[in-house]
FIKE-240904 format. One line per 10 residues: number of its first residue (from 1); for each residue x, y, z of C-alpha. Coordinates in nm, 3 decimals. Layout:
N
NUM = X/Y/Z; ...
END
This chain:
521
1 = -0.529/2.340/0.891; -0.321/2.034/0.976; 0.057/2.047/0.962; 0.083/1.713/0.782; -0.177/1.479/0.632; -0.086/1.112/0.590; -0.269/0.884/0.350; -0.234/0.520/0.455; -0.254/0.358/0.798; -0.014/0.069/0.747
11 = 0.323/0.045/0.926; 0.473/0.331/0.724; 0.182/0.571/0.767; 0.147/0.498/1.139; 0.524/0.535/1.185; 0.516/0.870/1.005; 0.246/0.998/1.241; 0.431/0.875/1.551; 0.763/1.017/1.437; 0.610/1.355/1.359
21 = 0.437/1.361/1.698; 0.772/1.291/1.867; 0.893/1.608/1.697; 0.588/1.799/1.818; 0.415/1.803/1.478; 0.040/1.752/1.448; -0.088/1.517/1.178; -0.404/1.370/1.031; -0.393/1.005/0.921; -0.645/0.870/0.670
31 = -0.689/0.494/0.621; -0.956/0.346/0.393; -0.984/0.017/0.583; -1.173/-0.002/0.913; -0.875/-0.148/1.102; -0.512/-0.249/1.067; -0.429/-0.555/0.858; -0.542/-0.902/0.965; -0.287/-1.071/0.739; 0.074/-1.132/0.857
41 = 0.232/-0.997/0.535; 0.593/-0.905/0.621; 0.756/-1.078/0.919; 1.111/-0.946/0.943; 1.191/-0.640/1.154; 1.558/-0.556/1.119; 1.777/-0.422/1.397; 1.770/-0.064/1.270; 1.389/-0.064/1.274; 1.393/-0.210/1.624
51 = 1.623/0.079/1.724; 1.361/0.321/1.591; 1.089/0.139/1.787; 1.316/0.160/2.090; 1.334/0.538/2.053; 0.952/0.547/2.064; 0.936/0.324/2.374; 0.796/0.032/2.171; 1.082/-0.217/2.157; 0.961/-0.437/2.444
61 = 0.603/-0.435/2.317; 0.722/-0.549/1.976; 0.938/-0.824/2.126; 0.631/-0.979/2.289; 0.519/-1.083/1.940; 0.844/-1.223/1.806; 0.888/-1.583/1.701; 1.106/-1.759/1.958; 1.460/-1.781/1.827; 1.643/-1.889/2.142
71 = 1.684/-2.262/2.070; 2.021/-2.383/1.947; 1.879/-2.562/1.646; 1.667/-2.270/1.519; 1.721/-2.201/1.149; 1.604/-1.927/0.916; 1.544/-2.146/0.611; 1.492/-2.524/0.611; 1.485/-2.718/0.285; 1.300/-3.050/0.285
81 = 1.098/-3.274/0.055; 0.788/-3.241/0.275; 0.713/-3.258/0.645; 0.727/-3.638/0.647; 1.094/-3.633/0.544; 1.420/-3.524/0.704; 1.562/-3.183/0.618; 1.793/-3.164/0.317; 1.966/-2.837/0.406; 1.942/-2.558/0.662
91 = 2.042/-2.193/0.648; 2.134/-2.024/0.976; 2.210/-1.668/1.075; 2.553/-1.611/1.223; 2.525/-1.236/1.274; 2.589/-1.118/1.629; 2.445/-0.769/1.679; 2.538/-0.735/2.047; 2.856/-0.532/1.983; 2.687/-0.299/1.736
101 = 2.335/-0.232/1.862; 2.121/-0.233/2.175; 1.863/-0.413/1.959; 1.857/-0.710/1.728; 1.657/-0.818/1.425; 1.334/-1.000/1.509; 1.070/-1.210/1.338; 0.751/-1.017/1.404; 0.452/-1.034/1.171; 0.329/-0.710/1.017
111 = -0.019/-0.739/1.168; 0.136/-0.739/1.517; 0.365/-0.449/1.424; 0.064/-0.248/1.308; -0.133/-0.326/1.626; 0.145/-0.189/1.847; 0.198/0.116/1.625; -0.176/0.187/1.633; -0.185/0.168/2.015; 0.104/0.413/2.030
121 = -0.058/0.649/1.779; -0.387/0.640/1.970; -0.204/0.751/2.284; -0.057/1.063/2.118; -0.285/1.371/2.119; -0.109/1.524/1.817; -0.235/1.243/1.590; -0.587/1.252/1.446; -0.666/0.898/1.324; -0.944/0.848/1.069
131 = -0.988/0.481/0.978; -1.263/0.361/0.743; -1.211/0.688/0.558; -1.117/0.721/0.194; -0.928/0.996/0.018; -1.122/1.095/-0.293; -0.905/1.370/-0.436; -0.599/1.579/-0.360; -0.468/1.906/-0.500; -0.203/2.155/-0.399
141 = -0.077/2.507/-0.444; 0.239/2.677/-0.320; 0.096/2.717/0.033; -0.097/2.402/0.119; -0.248/2.070/0.011; -0.625/2.019/-0.008; -0.776/1.671/0.023; -1.134/1.555/-0.005; -1.215/1.260/0.220; -1.522/1.042/0.275
151 = -1.619/0.850/0.586; -1.723/0.512/0.445; -1.952/0.435/0.737; -2.188/0.732/0.696; -2.075/0.858/0.352; -1.994/1.198/0.502; -1.756/1.399/0.284; -1.515/1.661/0.408; -1.248/1.889/0.262; -0.932/1.927/0.470
161 = -0.614/2.128/0.424; -0.261/2.054/0.539; 0.075/2.213/0.483; 0.230/1.887/0.361; 0.108/1.541/0.267; 0.277/1.201/0.297; 0.153/0.935/0.055; 0.193/0.604/0.238; -0.091/0.446/0.044; 0.086/0.135/-0.076
171 = 0.203/-0.031/-0.393; -0.103/0.083/-0.590; -0.075/0.440/-0.461; -0.357/0.654/-0.596; -0.157/0.965/-0.510; 0.139/0.847/-0.715; -0.099/0.800/-1.008; -0.283/1.126/-0.942; 0.037/1.329/-0.962; 0.185/1.133/-1.255
181 = 0.492/1.005/-1.073; 0.661/0.738/-1.281; 0.843/0.434/-1.152; 1.142/0.253/-1.300; 1.234/-0.113/-1.277; 1.048/-0.439/-1.330; 0.674/-0.432/-1.265; 0.584/-0.802/-1.259; 0.840/-1.059/-1.151; 0.595/-1.319/-1.020
191 = 0.245/-1.355/-0.875; 0.168/-1.539/-0.553; -0.114/-1.645/-0.326; -0.044/-1.635/0.048; -0.275/-1.850/0.258; -0.295/-1.768/0.627; -0.408/-2.064/0.834; -0.398/-2.235/1.171; -0.284/-2.595/1.221; -0.080/-2.785/1.476
201 = 0.243/-2.903/1.314; 0.433/-2.939/1.640; 0.523/-3.304/1.583; 0.678/-3.215/1.247; 0.869/-2.900/1.340; 0.944/-2.905/1.713; 1.277/-3.081/1.655; 1.371/-2.843/1.370; 1.224/-2.498/1.442; 1.261/-2.267/1.145
211 = 1.139/-1.931/1.021; 1.071/-2.072/0.673; 1.025/-2.419/0.525; 1.092/-2.463/0.152; 0.983/-2.778/-0.029; 1.157/-2.982/-0.299; 0.894/-3.245/-0.386; 0.820/-3.195/-0.758; 0.443/-3.139/-0.721; 0.488/-2.870/-0.453
221 = 0.821/-2.727/-0.567; 0.829/-2.352/-0.515; 0.581/-2.357/-0.227; 0.683/-2.233/0.116; 0.552/-2.221/0.472; 0.640/-1.937/0.707; 0.590/-1.983/1.080; 0.372/-1.709/1.227; 0.361/-1.743/1.607; 0.499/-2.053/1.767
231 = 0.422/-2.331/1.523; 0.043/-2.325/1.506; -0.020/-2.036/1.268; 0.132/-2.041/0.922; 0.162/-1.839/0.607; 0.161/-2.076/0.311; 0.276/-1.937/-0.024; 0.234/-2.065/-0.376; 0.337/-1.905/-0.704; 0.037/-1.887/-0.937
241 = 0.182/-1.750/-1.263; 0.416/-2.043/-1.327; 0.151/-2.262/-1.488; -0.140/-2.190/-1.728; -0.361/-2.410/-1.512; -0.328/-2.180/-1.212; -0.534/-1.865/-1.158; -0.670/-1.662/-0.872; -1.015/-1.813/-0.927; -0.876/-2.159/-0.856
251 = -0.783/-2.065/-0.499; -1.116/-2.134/-0.331; -1.118/-2.205/0.041; -1.149/-2.579/-0.016; -0.863/-2.578/-0.270; -0.638/-2.391/-0.026; -0.708/-2.637/0.256; -0.642/-2.939/0.034; -0.323/-2.786/-0.103; -0.191/-2.727/0.248
261 = -0.263/-3.089/0.339; -0.074/-3.189/0.028; 0.232/-2.990/0.138; 0.224/-3.137/0.488; 0.160/-3.481/0.332; -0.084/-3.562/0.609; -0.451/-3.590/0.504; -0.559/-3.594/0.869; -0.405/-3.260/0.968; -0.675/-3.013/1.071
271 = -0.645/-2.686/0.879; -0.840/-2.375/0.973; -0.826/-2.117/0.698; -0.803/-1.760/0.832; -0.767/-1.557/0.513; -0.572/-1.535/0.190; -0.408/-1.262/-0.013; -0.274/-1.229/-0.367; 0.032/-1.021/-0.441; 0.270/-0.943/-0.724
281 = 0.646/-0.931/-0.681; 0.802/-0.621/-0.833; 1.129/-0.427/-0.824; 1.041/-0.062/-0.873; 1.152/0.280/-0.749; 0.973/0.609/-0.809; 1.169/0.856/-1.021; 1.088/1.122/-0.763; 0.967/1.109/-0.404; 0.842/1.464/-0.400
291 = 0.596/1.673/-0.597; 0.563/2.013/-0.436; 0.421/1.955/-0.090; 0.351/1.584/-0.144; 0.597/1.308/-0.051; 0.591/0.936/-0.131; 0.697/0.685/0.133; 0.705/0.307/0.169; 0.554/0.093/-0.107; 0.419/0.406/-0.275
301 = 0.781/0.508/-0.336; 0.939/0.167/-0.394; 0.836/-0.196/-0.435; 1.093/-0.445/-0.312; 1.092/-0.821/-0.367; 1.017/-0.978/-0.026; 1.323/-1.203/-0.048; 1.516/-1.058/0.241; 1.248/-0.872/0.431; 1.351/-0.513/0.359
311 = 1.022/-0.378/0.223; 0.853/-0.266/0.545; 1.188/-0.175/0.701; 1.287/0.050/0.411; 0.951/0.229/0.430; 0.966/0.278/0.805; 1.312/0.426/0.776; 1.193/0.651/0.492; 0.959/0.838/0.725; 1.216/0.835/1.005
321 = 1.437/1.029/0.764; 1.160/1.260/0.642; 0.988/1.348/0.971; 1.267/1.549/1.134; 1.320/1.744/0.812; 0.951/1.832/0.788; 0.956/1.931/1.156; 1.247/2.172/1.107; 1.085/2.333/0.803; 0.746/2.361/0.975
331 = 0.913/2.513/1.282; 1.090/2.771/1.064; 1.432/2.632/1.151; 1.526/2.517/0.802; 1.474/2.612/0.441; 1.247/2.410/0.215; 1.553/2.282/0.028; 1.624/2.047/0.320; 1.324/1.840/0.210; 1.489/1.764/-0.124
341 = 1.753/1.558/0.057; 1.482/1.303/0.142; 1.484/1.166/-0.214; 1.860/1.197/-0.249; 1.921/0.986/0.061; 1.637/0.736/0.062; 1.603/0.650/-0.309; 1.961/0.521/-0.315; 1.888/0.300/-0.016; 1.578/0.161/-0.190
351 = 1.773/0.085/-0.507; 2.047/-0.096/-0.315; 1.795/-0.297/-0.113; 1.611/-0.389/-0.433; 1.928/-0.516/-0.598; 2.011/-0.725/-0.294; 1.656/-0.864/-0.275; 1.665/-0.946/-0.647; 1.988/-1.139/-0.597; 1.817/-1.341/-0.325
361 = 1.522/-1.407/-0.556; 1.751/-1.517/-0.838; 1.922/-1.757/-0.599; 1.584/-1.921/-0.535; 1.532/-1.952/-0.912; 1.872/-2.121/-0.940; 1.776/-2.366/-0.665; 1.442/-2.454/-0.826; 1.599/-2.495/-1.170; 1.870/-2.720/-1.026
371 = 1.611/-2.937/-0.852; 1.400/-2.963/-1.166; 1.707/-3.086/-1.357; 1.839/-3.298/-1.068; 2.163/-3.096/-1.055; 2.235/-3.156/-0.688; 2.579/-2.993/-0.692; 2.431/-2.665/-0.819; 2.147/-2.697/-0.565; 2.386/-2.747/-0.274
381 = 2.609/-2.455/-0.377; 2.312/-2.217/-0.414; 2.168/-2.319/-0.076; 2.506/-2.265/0.090; 2.513/-1.921/-0.072; 2.182/-1.841/0.104; 2.399/-1.760/0.403; 2.413/-1.410/0.251; 2.032/-1.398/0.241; 1.999/-1.405/0.620
391 = 2.321/-1.227/0.719; 2.268/-0.869/0.606; 2.407/-0.645/0.879; 2.579/-0.423/0.622; 2.244/-0.333/0.468; 2.082/-0.310/0.808; 2.327/-0.091/1.000; 2.580/0.007/0.733; 2.383/0.276/0.552; 2.597/0.585/0.485
401 = 2.393/0.860/0.321; 2.590/0.994/0.029; 2.784/0.668/0.000; 2.495/0.419/0.020; 2.660/0.144/0.229; 2.990/0.033/0.371; 3.205/-0.152/0.119; 3.386/-0.380/0.362; 3.306/-0.750/0.400; 3.226/-0.703/0.768
411 = 3.033/-0.428/0.939; 3.243/-0.176/1.128; 3.089/0.107/1.331; 3.160/0.440/1.163; 3.120/0.808/1.243; 3.161/0.915/0.881; 2.921/1.185/0.768; 2.597/1.010/0.665; 2.658/0.694/0.866; 2.433/0.568/1.142
421 = 2.604/0.685/1.460; 2.775/0.399/1.647; 2.627/0.228/1.951; 2.819/0.244/2.279; 2.695/0.168/2.630; 2.689/0.468/2.862; 2.638/0.494/3.238; 2.494/0.777/3.445; 2.452/0.694/3.813; 2.280/0.356/3.788
431 = 2.120/0.432/3.452; 2.265/0.238/3.156; 2.174/0.343/2.805; 2.300/0.332/2.449; 2.438/0.634/2.269; 2.153/0.570/2.024; 1.906/0.649/2.302; 2.036/1.007/2.296; 1.930/1.072/1.936; 1.555/1.108/1.894
441 = 1.416/1.454/1.824; 1.706/1.698/1.815; 2.061/1.746/1.693; 2.317/1.623/1.945; 2.684/1.716/1.968; 2.858/1.425/2.140; 3.218/1.455/2.253; 3.463/1.385/2.533; 3.427/1.620/2.827; 3.770/1.768/2.745
451 = 3.657/1.890/2.400; 3.590/2.241/2.530; 3.660/2.406/2.194; 3.372/2.231/2.018; 3.139/2.268/2.314; 3.192/2.644/2.300; 3.153/2.658/1.921; 2.828/2.459/1.919; 2.672/2.642/2.210; 2.531/2.876/1.943
461 = 2.392/2.592/1.734; 2.038/2.454/1.796; 2.153/2.127/1.947; 2.203/1.945/2.275; 2.563/1.901/2.389; 2.644/1.572/2.565; 2.986/1.495/2.709; 3.137/1.154/2.773; 3.404/1.072/3.034; 3.474/1.110/3.405
471 = 3.274/1.409/3.535; 3.099/1.429/3.198; 2.727/1.372/3.139; 2.790/0.998/3.093; 3.071/0.752/3.155; 3.181/0.532/2.868; 3.105/0.187/3.015; 3.324/-0.022/2.782; 3.582/0.249/2.705; 3.512/0.226/2.333
481 = 3.343/0.563/2.266; 3.644/0.743/2.118; 3.740/0.443/1.906; 3.392/0.385/1.764; 3.332/0.756/1.705; 3.676/0.787/1.546; 3.778/1.099/1.738; 4.034/1.206/1.996; 3.946/1.362/2.331; 3.952/1.698/2.152
491 = 3.717/1.585/1.875; 3.338/1.590/1.838; 3.055/1.440/1.631; 2.725/1.609/1.546; 2.438/1.361/1.512; 2.108/1.430/1.334; 1.768/1.364/1.495; 1.743/1.038/1.296; 2.069/0.908/1.443; 2.286/0.964/1.134
501 = 2.607/1.165/1.152; 2.573/1.523/1.025; 2.933/1.631/1.084; 3.250/1.531/1.262; 3.559/1.728/1.355; 3.777/1.512/1.130; 3.585/1.639/0.826; 3.608/2.017/0.851; 3.648/2.295/1.104; 3.281/2.390/1.115
511 = 2.981/2.247/0.930; 2.823/2.436/0.644; 2.449/2.396/0.689; 2.321/2.622/0.413; 1.968/2.488/0.465; 1.940/2.644/0.811; 1.725/2.956/0.823; 1.934/3.108/1.098; 2.268/3.024/1.248; 2.507/3.239/1.447
521 = 2.824/3.041/1.390
END
């Protein structure tokens, strides 16, 4: 019997398997497709997700795939009539993560993210990967989950049991349907076709590198082009439910190529079509993330509008939250009730991210409406407001479980219970690392070396104790540890395995972890 079965081998499913393996938990991953995706899909990896990749030793591998952002004139969104014209407006990111994180947000396409996650998963003996394998049925009782699977290559069927199951099987989750889990929100906001292609647009974009180009010419209004790698591979998007004359059947290969040439406004540009995909924008959250021993994660649990790039990131951080809780329950360290906190914490994050993404989407609608009516003042104001679209550090790093997000205008590191523990640079001999590098697969009590009281108290708790200061385990390189962690030299902060604060000495004398199976303090 497997400890955990995972249905879905996209970024969320693969991340779940990796995270569980880091906690010493064996898993079986089932994916119906023969390989990871060949379509770029999502492109934005936020700083918090990069921190998670960092904890798995994958940050540098991921960075190899990022779109170059080093040039001074790089923008996130460029508005222009078409590629033959000068830009009308540009939207730039002004967020500096260097004080708050060892990582930064990056433009990395989902297909590259999945490739690196798959390599990592293949290197971990605790993960049994079964691609080209379909789940036919699932059932459960109070002791285990039973799934019937079929190898699509040889049609071999097999029945497998696991103690828990994670449904990471996407927006059309069969498991969500199978167990009658309802969703709330808006199901169909818009329908799009994304065309993935290769063409050399260097002469049109080299002087104005951008993550996204949005077009204002009336006949291509609403279309967009997203740079994939360098400026030779592109994801071209067109909304197809805005006109009765448009349908999925219309988007033949020849139509797609001609439409791309129309956007570029260069009939001689050579376009090589790679593939295309249709998708529906929705804003939905499941009413529950858990049914017995089955948990929803990623798009199976929530569908976010892509305007802002939080879909894949929200899903990845779902399983980062869930994995350590499953590990503690499976290792008989915690009661089953701990698993209920997964929905309590993550569903609120999904709802907040959806509302923010919807606001971004509505801003686009305002822009298009203003252009259609030649209301340039409204257009300019809405484009200027897109600054908020690409500067989202509060949503990225400001999550506080139990309080959703920080309410301030600017992000401030916090050691409040539920917050992501602050980043500080630490030194040990010649080794420099972030405090975030300390939090990966166990509880950690972090304090100044003089906080003897808390070190003694927590010596009975299942955690690692790390001291900061001269003659401590690490030296505080920038002398900002006590300030960022909001404690005195006598104080302490207990950090969960997912890097969020579980307790601090400013809150109460001792934590009350009623979900622990055994505790001597």
